[in-house]
N, C-alpha and C positions, 0 to 999 in steps of 0.2 A: 379470594382465598379458597383453596380446595378443601372441602370438609368430607371426612369419611362418615357415611351414614349407613348403618347396617340395615339389612332387609327386615322389615317389620313382620313379626309373627303376632298378629293383633287379635286378641280375643277377650271375652268377658267372662271371668270366672268369679264374679263378685269381687274382683280386684281390678285395678287399672291395667291397661294393656302394657305389655313389656316388649322390649326389643332384645332378642337373643344375642348371646355373645358369639363371636366368630374368631377363629384362629387367623393368623396372618400368612397362611400358606395357600398357594395357588394350585389350581387343578388343571392338568392337561386335558384338552378336549380333542379327541381323535377326529379325523375327517369322517363324515358320514359316507357309508357305502350305499349309493342310491341306485335302484333298479330303473327308475324312471325319473330322471332329473327334471325333465320339462314339466311333468305332471306335478312334481313336488313344488317347483317354483310357481306354477300357475295357482296353486292353493293359496299362496300368500301374496300373489301379485296385486290383488285389489288393495290389501292392507298397506303394502309397501308404496304403491302409487299414492294412496291417501296420505301417508306419512311424509313422503317427499313433497307433495303439494302443500301440506300444512306447515312444514318446517322449512322448506326450501333447501334441505340438506340431503346428502346421501347417508341414510341411516346406517347401513351395513352392507358390505359387499360379499360377506362370507356366510351369512345366516339365512335360513329358510325354514318355513313351517311345513311339516309333513306328518305322516302317521307312523308310529312305531308300536312296539309291543306294549308301551305304556299309554297308548292313545295318541292324541295330538301332541306333537313334540317339536322342539326347536333343533334343527340340524346345522352342523358346520360343514361347509363345502370344501374346507381345507384345514390342516392342522392349526390349532391356536396355541401359541407358545405361552409359557408361564408369564403372567403379568400383562399380556396383550389386552388392549382395549378392544372389545369386540362390538361395541354399540355406543352410540351417542344420541341421546334423546333430549332435545331442548325443553325447557320448562313450559314453553307455550303449549305443549301437547300433554302435559300432566293433567289428569282429571282429579281435582282436589275439592275438599268440602266447601271452599269459598265460592265455588261455582253454583251453589244452591241459589235458586231464585229469591230475590229480596223479599217478595211478598210471602213466600213460604218460610223463609228464615225468620221473619218478624213474629211468626206464630209459634215457633218451636221453643220450648222451655229450655232454660240454660243448662239443666243437668243432663240433657241428651248429648252423648259423647260424639267425638269427631268421626268415629267409625260409623255410627248410625247416620250421621249427616252425609257422609260420603255415599252410604248406601241409598239415601234419599235422592242424591244427585243421579246415581246410577238408575234408579227406578224411573225418574222423570225422563231420562234419555232413552231408556228402553221403551217407554210408552210412545215415544215419537217414531220408533221403528226406523224405516229407511229415510225419514225426514230429519233424523238426528244427524248433526254434523260429526258425531262419533260412531255412526253406524258401522263402518268398516272394522273398527276395533271391537265394538259390542258384538258384532256378528261372529267374532272368533272366540268369545268367551263361552265356557262350557254351560250347558243347561243343567238344571238341578238333577235330572235323571241320570246324568253322567258323572255326578259328584258323589264321592263315597265318604264324606265327612260324617262322623257318627250322629250328628243331629238330624241327618236325613234317614237314618236307619229306622225300620219299623220295630215295634216292641219285641216281636219274636226274634229279630236280628240282634237287638241290644242284649237279649238274654244270653247270647253267645259270649259276651264279655262281662257278665254280671259279677264275676269273681274279681275283676280288676277295678281299680279306682277310676278308670276312664269312664266306666258306666255312670258313676255318680257325677263326674264332671260334666258328662253329656246331659244328664237330667238337669243339673244346675244351670248349664248354659242355655238350654231350651227354655227354662223358666225365666232366666234373665232376659232372653230375647223377647219372650212374650210380654214381659213388663215394659221393655223398651218400646215395643210395637204399640202397646196400649197408650203410651204417652204420645206417640206420633200419629196414631190412627185418626184422631179428630182433625189434625192438620191436613193429612192426606185426603181425607174425605171432603174437606173444604174446597179442594181443587180437583174435582173429577176430570176436568179437561186436561189436567197436567199428569195425573197419576192413574186415572181410571179406577177400577175396583180392585184396590190392593188388598191382598190377604196376608195373613201371617206367613204362609209358605213363601210368598213372593219376597217379603222382607227378609226372611231367613236366607233365601237364595242370594239376594243382593249383599246381605251382611257377610255371608260366607265367601263370596267373591272377593270382598275387601280383606277379610281375614287371611285368605290364602294367597293373595296377589299383591296387596298394597306394599309400598315401600315407605320407609321413614325419610323425610327430608328435613332440612334445617328449620322449616316453618310448620309443617304439618305432615299428614300422610297423603300419599298420592298413588293413583293407579297410573302406571306408566306404560302406554301402549307399546307392544312388542317386547319391552324389557321384562314384563311379567310372564313371558313364556319360559323364562329361565326357572330353574330350581324345582321342577315338578317331577323329576324321576328319582329323587332321593339320593342319587349318587354324587351330587354336587350341590353346592350352595353358592350364592353370589352376593356381592355387596354393590351398593350404588354409591358412586363417587360424584359429589356435586361440586361443580366449579361455579361459585356464585358470581364471579366476575364475568364469565362468559354466558352464565345462565344455561349451562348444559350439564346433563347427567351422563356419566359414563358407567358402563356395566362391566365388571370383572368377575370371572369365575373364582370362587373360593369354597373351601370346605366349611361345613357347619356341623353342629352337634345337636341332633334331635332324637329323642326316644320315640319308639313306635306309638306310644300313647299320644304324644304331641302331634306326630305326623297324622294320626287317625283323626284327631279332633280338628286340627287346623288346616290340614292339606288333603286329607282323604285318601291316603295310601300308607303302606307299611313296607319295611324291608325284611327279607327272610331271616337275615342274621344281622341285627343292628347292634353294633358295639356300644351304642349310647343308651341302650335300654335301661330302664329303671323300674322299681316297684315301690308302691306306697305301703308302709307298715303302720298299722294303727295299734296303739297300746293304750290301755286304760287301767286305772286303779279300781279293783273290785269294790263295789259299794259295801260289801260285807266286811271289808278290811277294817279292823278296830282302829287303825291309824289313818283311815281314809282322809279325813279333813286335814290332818297335819301334813300328810304326804303331798296332797294337792297344793297346799299353801307353799310348801318348800319347792315343789316343782315349778310352780308359776313364778316364784321369786328368783330361783337360782338356775333353772335349766334354760339358759339363754340360747335361742336357736338362731343361727346366722342368717338364714334366708326366709323371710316371713311367708313368701308365697309357696315355698317348698315344704316347710315344716311349721305346722300351726297347731295351737291348742284348741281343743273342744272343751265342752263343759266337764267332761269326765276323763279326758286323756289327751293324747297327742299323736300326731301322725308324722312320719319320717320318710324321706325319700332316700332309697338305697340303690346304689349302682353296683355293677359286678365287682366282686372282690377277687383279686388275683394274688394268690399267695406264692406261686412258684417263681415268677420273674419280678415280683414286688412292684408291679405296675398296676394302675387302676385305683379305684376308691376302696377305702376300708369301710367296715361297718360304722355307721355314724356314731361318734362318741356319745352323743346325747341319747341315742337309742340304748346303748349299753348302760348308761347312767340310769335311765328310766327303769330298766330291768333290775338293776341293783337295788333301787329304792323299793321295788316290789317285795324283795326278800327280807327287808329290815323288819324286825318284829317288836322292837322296843323304842320308846320315846328317847331313851338315852342314846341309842345308836343314831337316830335321826338328828338329834341335837349335835352329836359329835360330827356328823357329816356336814351339817349346816355351818358349824364353827370352822371346820377345815376349809370349806368353800370360801367363807368370808375372809379367811386369813391368806388365801391364795388369789386366784383370779376370779372368784365368785361363781365358778362353775361347780355344780353339785355332782358328787359321786363319779368323778372322772378317773379316779385311781381304783385299783382293785380293792375289794373289801378285805379287811383284816381277817375276817372269818372266811377261811378257804371254802368251807362247805357252802356258805351263802354265795360266794363268788361263783362257784360252779353251778349252784342252783339258779342264779340269775341268768347265766348263759344257757342253761338247759331250758329255761322259760322261752328264750328267743329261739332256740333250736326246735322246740316243740311247735312254736308258732310258725316257723318257716316250713317245717315238714307238713303241717296241716294245710298251709297255703299251696304247697307243691302238689299234694294229693288232690285237692279240689280242682286245681287247674289241669292237672293231668287227666282227671276223669272227664272234664269238658272236652279236652282235645281228642280223647279217644272217641267220644260221641261224634264230634265234628268230622273226624277222619273216617268214620265208619261209612261203608258204602250203602248202608241202609238208611242213612239220613236223607229225608225227603227234600233235598235242595235241588232246584233246577233253575236254569237261566243264568246268563252271564253275570248279572248284577249280584244275585245271591251267592254265586260261586266266588266272586271277587271278595265279597264281604266276609264270607266264611273263612277264606284264606287269610284275610286281614286279622280276623279274630285269632286264628291259629298262630300267626306270626307274633301277635301281641302276647298271647299266653305262653308260648314257648320262650320268648325273650324274658318274661318275668320268672319263669321256672329256672332259666339259666342263672339269673341273678340270685335267686333264692338258694339254689344248689351251691353256688360259690360261697355264699355266706354260711350255709350250713356246714360245709366242709371246713371253713375257717374256724367256726366255733367248736366243732368236734375236736379239731387239732389243738385248739387253745385249752379246752378242758382237760385233754390228755396231758398237756404240758404242765399245767398248774397242779394236776393230781400227782404227777411225778415229782415236781418240785416240792410239794407238800410232804411227800414221803422223805425227801432229803432236807426238810425244814427250811426250804427257801422257795420263794415265789418271785419269778421274774416276769414282769409284764412285757409281752411282745410289742414291738413298735407298731404304731398305726401306719397304714399305708397312706401316702399323700394322694 
């Protein structure tokens, strides 16, 4: 039976790894315009010969590895039509966690995840160098110096994105990897002939190769030689179709939806204008609020958030993921209803009002403050709180962008230049999202003010 398996975007953010959702629309891939076809095919000749020898199959007759403006890339030598299968890779050449040496596996504690286990397999094969049966594949994987995932950024580079939530995600991921490595280090040191002197940086590199390249299969995660050269220019995404009967994986090009923050953390690049950009909004109840305890209890009880990994409570507040709000053509995401509800709760000043909101929620679907407040002044004030929040966030990001774009900034070298542009792409995308939300709120406040004057309030519909 053929099973659709989506490409894994695997990472550790103190949460289990997830597999992103993909649409069912295919992407046309135009034929590559090659100046030197023979040179291009020579670059991948060794890998293709190895794959043919290992699988006994013709892997692909239209694909080749070469160099583009994105770096090492996969090229098509002729047009690929919608839905065409462009690659078939047998399971026999999947590099999987179960290929870890038994003597090593016996010493690894159970709570070490499959991502780290596959990274350990990769480290062992890399230590073998040319003696590894996987060398032709490993030799085509990028070195850490050529990867721009934010965990490889120096502290001064991370300061460029300090205004974004990706800064904290990066710090958390690095801490998580350090803990994971601490659990593995005694095992790796026990086998110096297999791993050599492995450092945290080596483990982070191997781990990130898995994050950015591994595919989900019916049994586990896999590094699939040649197939993982797809999806690294940001313009397209792919899925892996597994035929368990024939034990063959087929690769098809498809669109995917990733924000620049995800692309930076997991894949090491950004898009100049990413329609999937998003921004994290953190809201908290001030400790000096006389109703602080009651409000927090109600929020924890009633403000049910649909996606735990995107919207989560902290000890004093809550974070929300917001995408671009488009009011003209009514497409795109609206301001998260839970975020507006949180702002409404902030404006409530009496226990009676809070009790009334809690009763209203209990009598309906259990969600707190999802309707406009009866007090129009409070309703406007709640949205003005959000508007002020968004405007402050825009100003902070705009100030950073101006510094980064200044010709006086002492950045030199290709690596720093690339990462500076990534930071600019990220922050501009977040500003675009915030500006769209600010515009929506400003219009909303004008509308309810006008309605109030006419003794009528009509809540505008939320965008889907």
